[in-house]
N, C-alpha and C positions, 0 to 999 in steps of 0.2 A: 317311791324311788320311780325315777324314769330312766330309759336307756335312749341313746341316740342311734338310730339305724342309717346305714349307708343309702345314698339315694339309688343304687343299682338294686336295693332289695334288702330285705332282712337278713342278719347274719344267721347262720346255722351252727349248730353244735358239731363239734369235731367228732363226737362219737357217731355222727351219721356219714362220717367218711368224706365230707365236703370241706375243701379248704378256701379259704378266702385271703386274697392278697392284701387286704388292709388290716388284717389281724397280725398281732405278734404274741407270742406265748407270755403269759403272766406267771412268771415262775414264782413258787412258794415252797416254803419247807413242808416236807411230807408229802408233796405232790407226786402221785405216780406218772411218769413220762412214758407214753407210748409212741407207736410210729407215727400217728397223726401229729404229735406235738414236735417231732423232729422235722417231718414234711413241712408243718406250716411254718417253722423257724426258717427254712431254707427259702420257702416260696415267698415270705414277706420281704426279705432282703433281695432277693433275686428281681422280683417284680419291681421294686424300688429303684434298683439299678437300671432295669430296662426302661421304665417310665422316665426316668432323669434323662436318658440318652435321647429318647423321643421327643420329649419336650424341649430340652435346652440345647441339644447338640445337633442332632440330624443323623444321617447315615452316610456311608461311603468308605472308600479306601483311606486310611490313616498311614498306612505304611506299605511299601512294596506292591505285590501282586501284579507286577508288570507282565503284560500279554506280548509275546514275540512270536514270530513266524520264522521257520527255517525249513530249507529243502531237506527232505529225509536223506540220510547218509548213503542209502543203498539206491538212490536215483528212483526211477519209475514214476516221475511226475508227482510223487506224493510230498505232503509237506506235514512238519512237525508242529503243533501248538504248544507253547510253553507258558505256564503262568508261575511266577517267580514266588518265593516265599515272602509272606507279609502278613497283614492283619488288617481288618475292617469292621465295620458296624453294618448290620443288614436293616431293613426297613422296620423290623420290630424292635430294634434297639439291642439285638444280641450281638455280643462282640465274637468274632471268630478269628483264629489263627492257623495259617497255613505254614507249618514248619519247615518244609523242604518244597523245592520247585516241583511242579507237576507238569506232565507232558502227555500229549494224545496225538496218535497218527489219524490225520485227517479222513484219509480214504477209509480207514476202519470204521470211523463214526458214520460218514455218509453210506456206506454200505449196509450198516446195521439200520440206518434210518430207512433206506430204500426197502430192505426186507420187512421191516416192521409196517411200513406204509407205502407200498408200491406207488410210484409216480409222483412221490412228494418232490424230488429233486427238479424234475421237470417242471413241477407246479410252482417252485419258487424261483427258478431260472426264466420261466416263461418262453424258452427256446432260445434266449440270448446268450446262455452260458455264463451270465453274470448273477451272483446271488450273494447275499450279506448273512453271515452267522455270527450270532451274538454270545460272548463269553460271559456268564454270571456266576455269582458266588452267594452264599448264604450260610448261617448257622446250621450245624446239625448237632446231635448228640448220640452217643451209643453207649451201650451197657458194657460193662466190664468189671474183670476182677471176680470170678466165680469163687464162692465160699460154701462149704457143705451146711446143711440144716439138719437139725435132729430128725432122725428117721421117723417115718409114720408107717401105721400098718398098710401092707399092700403097695407101698410107694416104690417108684422105680429110683434108679440112680439119678437120671435127669431131675426128678422131683425133688430131690434132697440137696440140690445145689441152687444157688441164686447169685446174681451179680451184686457185688458189694459196692461198685462204683459206677457213676455216670461220667463218661469221658466227653468234655466239649470237643467237638468236631467241626467239619466244615464240608460244603458241597460246592464242587466248582464243576460246571457243566456247560455244553454247547446248546444253544437254542436256535430255532428260526424266526423268532420274534422277541424283540427285547423287552425286559420287564417294565410294567408302568411305574414311573417315579414321580408322581404328581407334585410331592412336597419338595423335591429338589428342582423341577421345573418351575413352581411358583416362588420359590426363594430367589431363583435366577431373574425371573420377570420383575420381582419387586426391586431387586438391586439394579437392574437396568432402568426401571422407571423412576427411581430415586435419583439416579445419576443425569436423568434428562431434566431436572428441575433447576431451574436458575432462580438464585435468590438475589433480588435487586432492590433498588430503594424504593421505586414506585412502578408497579406494573402498567403498561399500557391499557389493558383490558380490566383493570380494578380486582375484582374478585372471580371473573368469570374462569380463570384458570384453575383456583383453588376448587371449585365444584367439579370440573372436568377431572382434576388429579385425584380426588377421592373417589369419583365414579370409576376411574380406571383401576384404582386399588381394588375396589369390590368386583371388579369384572375378572381379577386374576383366579378366583375359585371356578370360574365357568371355563377358562382356557387351559388351565394346567393339566387336566386328565388328557389333553390331546397331544402331550408331548412337547418338546422343546419348541418346535415349529418355527414362528417368526423370530425367536429371541436371537438366534444366531445368524439372522440375514444380516447383509451388508446395507448400508444406505440408511440406518435408524437415524432420526433427527437428534443431533447433539443438544439442542435446547427444545423441549417440547411443552413445558409449562413454566410460567413465571410467577412467583410469589414475593409479596412485599417483605423486607427484611424484619420489619417490626412485628410481623405475624408468622415468621419461619417456625418458631419453637412450638406456637400454638397448632400450626398446620401438621407439623412432624408428630406431635401428640395424637392427633385426630388419625393419621395415617396408621400409625402402629396399634391404636385402639380398634381401628377396623381390621386390621391384619390379625390380630390375636383373637378378637371376638366374633368376627363374621367370616373371615376367609379360611383360616386354619381349620376350624371345626368341619368345614364342608369337604375336606380332602381325606383321602384314603392312603393307608390304613389309618383307622382311627387312633389318636395319641394315647387316649386312656386305657382303650381295650382293643387293640387289633383283631379284626375279624380271623378267625383261622382259615378262611377261605381266601384271604388276601394273599398276594405274593411278597414273601419277604426278601427276594434276592435282590441283589444290586448289580449294575452294569460295570463289568471289568473292560470291555473293549467289543469293537465291531470288526469282524474279518470280512474284507471286501475281496470277494472272487470273481475272476474273469477267466473266461474259456473253459468252463467246467462241463465235462462231457455227461451225457445222461446216464453212462454206465459207471460214471464216478471214477473211472480209470486214470484220467489225467485232468490237470488243472494248468491252465497257462500261466496265470500270474496271481498273487494276492498280497494283501498289504493290511495292517492293522490300523484302525482309526479310533482315536480315543475321545473325540469330541463327545460331550454329553455324560462322560464317566464322572459320578459325583466323587467329591474329595472332602476330607476332613482334616484342616490343618491344626497344629497344636497352639494352645493359647500362648506359649512363650514367643512363637513367631508373631501372632496377631498383636502382642503389647510391644513388638518391635517395629511393626508396620508403620511407615509414616502416615500422616493424616492424607486425605485424598486431595489430590491437587485441584480443587473446586476453584474455577475462576468466575467470579461474579462479572459476567461480560457486560461492560458498558455499553451503552448505544452508540453506535457510529453514525456519522453522516453519510447519507447516500449521495446527496446532490446538493450543489450550492447554486443558488440563481444570483446572477449578476445582471443588473440593469444596464441599458445602454447609457452613455454619458449625456448630460444636458445639451451638449453641442451637437449631438446626432440629428440628422434629418427626420429620422423616424425612430419610433420607439420599439425597442425589442429587448428580449430577455435571454441571455446565455445561461444554459443549464450545463453546469459543469458535474459530471459524475466521478465518483471516487472508488469504485471496486477495483482493487490493486491487481495488476498485470492483466485486466481484462478491459476491452472496449465495449460499448454499449451499442445496441441498436434500439431506437426510439420510435414506436409506432404512435403516430399521432391521430387526430388532434389531441392536444393536452388541454384541459380545463384550468382556467385561470379565474379566480375569484378576487373581487375587490373588497375593500373594507365595508362598503355598503351593502354587499352582497350579490351584486351584479356578477354573472359568470360569462366568460368568452371562451371560444375555442381557439386556441393558438396552433398554427401549423408548425411542424418541427422539421428542421434542415440541419445535417450534419455540418460541423465546422470544416471547411477544407484542411486538409493535412496531408503532406506527402505527394502533392500533385493531384489529389483527387478533389474534383470540383464539388461532388455530392456524395461524400463517402457513406457507405452502408453501415460501418463500424466507426464510432468516434467516442471520445470522452467528453467533448463539449459539444452541444446541439444548440442552435439558435431558435428560439421560439418567437414567431411572428404573429401580432395581434391581427385580428380582421380589420378592414377599412374603417376609418371613423373613431378608432380607438386612441385616445390621447390622455394619458393620465397626468395628474397634477403633481407637482413636487410634494414629496413626503406622503404620497398615497400608498398604503400597505396593499400588497398583492400576495396572493398564495396560489401556487401550482399544484395540482393533484396529478400524483403519477401512479396509474393503476398497475397491479402486479403484471398483467399480460401485456402492458404497454412498454414494459422495460425488459428487454432481453439482453443478459449479461453473457458476452462470449460467444454470442449466437446459438446458445443452448439453454440457459436457465431463466425462467422468470424469477421476479421478486420473492415470490412465495418458496420457489424451489431453491433459490441462492440461500435463503434464511436457513432452510432445513440442511442443506449440504454443508454449509460454513458454520452453522450454529451462531449467527450474527443476530442483532437487534439494530433496528434502525431508528435514528432519531425522527420525531414527528410521525410517527405511524398513525395513519387513520385508525377511528374507533373499531371500524368494520371494513370488510373487503380486501385486506391486505394492502391497501394503498399506502404510498409515502408522500408526505406533504412537504413542501418547501415554501419559504417565505423571502419575500424582497420588499424594498421601500423604492418607489419610483424617484428617479431624479427630474422628471419632466423633461419636455423637449423643447428647444429653442424655435420660437415661431418663424423667425428668419435668421438666415445665415448671412454674414458679410461676405462680399464678393471678394475674390483674392486681392484684387488692386486695394481694397479699402483695407483689409487686414494689414498689407504690407505697408500702406502709408502709415496707418495706426502704429504699427511697430516702430517705424522710422522716427515718429516724432515723440516716442516714449523715451524719457531721460534714462540713461544707463548708469547714473551716478549711484555709488553706494548709499544705502538708507542711513539716515541720521538716527540719532537716538531718540528723537521725538517720534520719527516715523515707527521705531519699533515699539514705542509704548502705545501707539495707535496703528495696529496693523491695517494695511490697505484693504479695500472692499474685496471681498472673495465671494466665489460661489457658495450659496449657503450649504453648509454640511449638516446634513440630518441624521438623526438616530446614531450619534456618535457616543461610544461609552465614557463617561466622565472617569469612573473609577472602577477597579478591579478589587472586590473584596474576597480575601482568602482567610479561612478560619485557620489559626495556628495551634489552638488548644482549647479544650473544654473541660470544666470540672462542674459539679454540682453548684459551685459558689460564683465561678466567673467564666468568661468567654474571652479569648484573644483572638485578634483580628489584625491582618496586614493590609493596608489601604494603599494601593498602587494608582496614583492619579494621573490622568492623561489631559492636562489642561489645553495642549496643542496637538490634536490628534493628527493633523496633517504633517507635523514635522517628522523628520527621520531620526531626531534625537531631542531630549528635553532641553529646550531654550527657555520655556517658561517654567518656572518652578514655584510649587506651593510654599508660601511663606507662613503664613498663619491660618491653618485650617480650623474651621468650626464643625463639630460633629456632635449630633444628637442620635439617641437611639431609642427605640421602643419594642417592647414585645408585641408583635403583629397579632398574635393570637388574642391577647387581653387587652392590648392597647395600653399597657402600664410602661411608664418611662423606665429605662435603665440607667444605671449609674455609670457614667463614662468617665474613665481615667486616661489621661493623655490628651491629644496624640503625642508621640515622640518620634523624631525623625530617624530614618535609618541612616548610618554614617557611610553607607555606600553608595546610596542613591537619593538624590534630593526630592524626589516625587513619591517615596516610599515612606510610609508613616505606619507606626504601630499603636494600637488602641486596645484598652481593655475595657470591658462592659461587666456589669453584674449579670448573672444568670436569671432567667425568668423563675418567678416563684412558683413553688408547687413541689410536690413530692417527685413527680416525674416529668422534668422540664424539657426533656429531649423527645424527639428533635425539636429545636429552637428555631422559631421564624422571627428574624430580626428585620426591623425597618430603620434605615439610616436615613437622617435629614441633614443635609449640608446648606446651612444659611449661606446665601450668596453675598449679602452686603458686608459682612464682617469677615469673609473669607477673602484673603488677599493672595496675589501672586506677584512674582518679580521675574522681569526679563533680565537678559546679561547685560544690559546698559541702560535700564530704565528703572525707575522708582517702583513703588508698591502700586499695583492696580487691584481693584476690587474685582471679585469674580464676576458679578453681574455685569460690571462695565466691560469686562474682557469678552463675556459672551456676545455682547451687542457688537463690540469693534470687530471680532474675530468671526462672526456670522456662523457660530457653532450652535446647533441645537442638540444639546446634550440630551440623551436618554433619561427620562425622569424630572426634566427641567419644567418647572412651573412658574412662568413670569409673574401671575398675579401674587403668588406667596414668595416669591424671589428665593427659591430653594430647589434643590435637587434631591429627589428621592430614590434610593437604591435599596433593593430587598436581598437578603441573604439567608440560606437555610443552614442551621448548625446540625450535623447528623449526631446520633448518639455516640459517645465513646465505646471503644471496642468492648469494654468490660460492662457497660450499661445494659441492664435486662429490658427486654421488650416491655414497654409500658402497657399496662393492663387497661388504661384509660383509651388506648388506641385500638380497642377491639373493634370488630365488625359492627356491634350494635351501638358503640358509644362514640364512634369516630366522628358522627356528625355533631353531637353535644361538645365533645371536645375541641371541635374546630370553631363553634360559635364564639364570638368574642363577648366578654362581659361588658367592656366598655369599647368606645371607638378611639383608634389611636389619633392623638391630635396631629396635624400638620402645622409645625410650629416653625417660624422663621423670624428672625430678628425681633422678637418681642410680640409678633403677632401670632394669634391662634384662631383656629375655626374648627368646628366640628364637622366630620365628613358625613 
């Protein structure tokens, strides 16, 4: 026969007079019950209750125990400290109840302190007359209900009586120093840490914030014994960490695993067996005193501060609390780059900043990089506004390239705005603005806190017509209204580059099918839709695998001639989300219709209208558009998208064909 011993040491016989909190009495018929059996029965249930509170609930005030301060009714500059009736749980998990309000005259307590420890008042006021006294409470017990015992030879009357009851009681006292409550402080720190986490679709820093977040959780064990400290300071960043939505549940599991297995075991008092030398008291309030004389005969003023007082709310209230108003902050655009028109004598970029209600100071030069990798230093000048020729604060700044810089039409440019180069409201850098407002910027650089902005150069005209030539040319231009034939073949226009052909919006997703709205823009120059899509051609592919998706439709929206609805099959696999869809629009069989013209093929319209749509491939005669379909709200995070398998999950099994009008080639 084997026996299992507790990890704290071997159990011992009750006959030795030692009780074990992990044993309960095994009652049997004929068993003789003695004092040890009854004490063991009480200890077992008592310690179970205490441990349950320590491990699963915490400590603090659960009802009442309000601390108040009033002037003594007889005057003399004395104050009466009152602790109202109530109940709480101390740091050892012991519940205590104060049945009636308790009061204390402050000068009596100070006088007693000075008599017991001469100079202690001056020590804590440091000559300023200001001091803080803390009101604390904890569980206590006292013996009660004396009963007589059978007389013994040579025994006295006192020896023949014993207390028959142990009364649950309480201790409320004043102290010069607050009790250390590291578990309460660490709980609050973890709560504020988790509140600073933003769950977004794709963090800019990939998984860097995850490692920093887990390290911050582990660090809570080192800072908790120092008291509340910085957790109550203002200016804490609203968003400090960003984690991907599809990994949020996994990261939350890691956080709580670290919390229960690494952080909580390092805090005092110990949750399994609190040390008898640890302080079980909890804080009820802090008394802030001013103008305290060294002879403690007068106090100018005082008030009660309850910050840092631990509280325990009832579970019924918790279940009625609404979920936290977490907002997954979407990134916002800091700046828009607008290139100068092709008719300008020199090329410039206008940087239009968007912080609400604040102007910007821009410290140049600003680095602008071309698509070939060449970098140029652009000077920054504030746009004149309100009569100021060169404003210090402006929302639009003109970026001027160095001499000799002449971009070609369609050339891609990117400008890098360093954190300290952009000062918002004359006070905040970009990094400081992020922290204060809790915002995220689009196109944040991978490091350094910079923000990138992009533009497509229109090119510059080599020569400008003189004023007389322009006037003469205008006079010779016929002003007759255009004919139907002219509408079918639009006049030559300045090439329009990087124009969006279609806006794809996901309108529904299930495990079997994906629904989309296709909003076409065949004439991006117009203020309204004069050219309407007549017979759209749509093909769709799973971008991840290259597999074609079955397309149903499209069908025209009855309210808008250029809005169509299409349904595709969902990508195959157990966890298809998020889905990455490649749309291909063949231009030869894709027809448009003007208000007074017949059908026009999309390819012909592109040539005649001088529009270079984004994704247009002339060799393939097709337009390619990409769209990401997020997981539905009830979709569990895909295990295939873990940190270790995300590269494999992203690797295509086959190459998506670029198919147009019967032609197909492998990329």
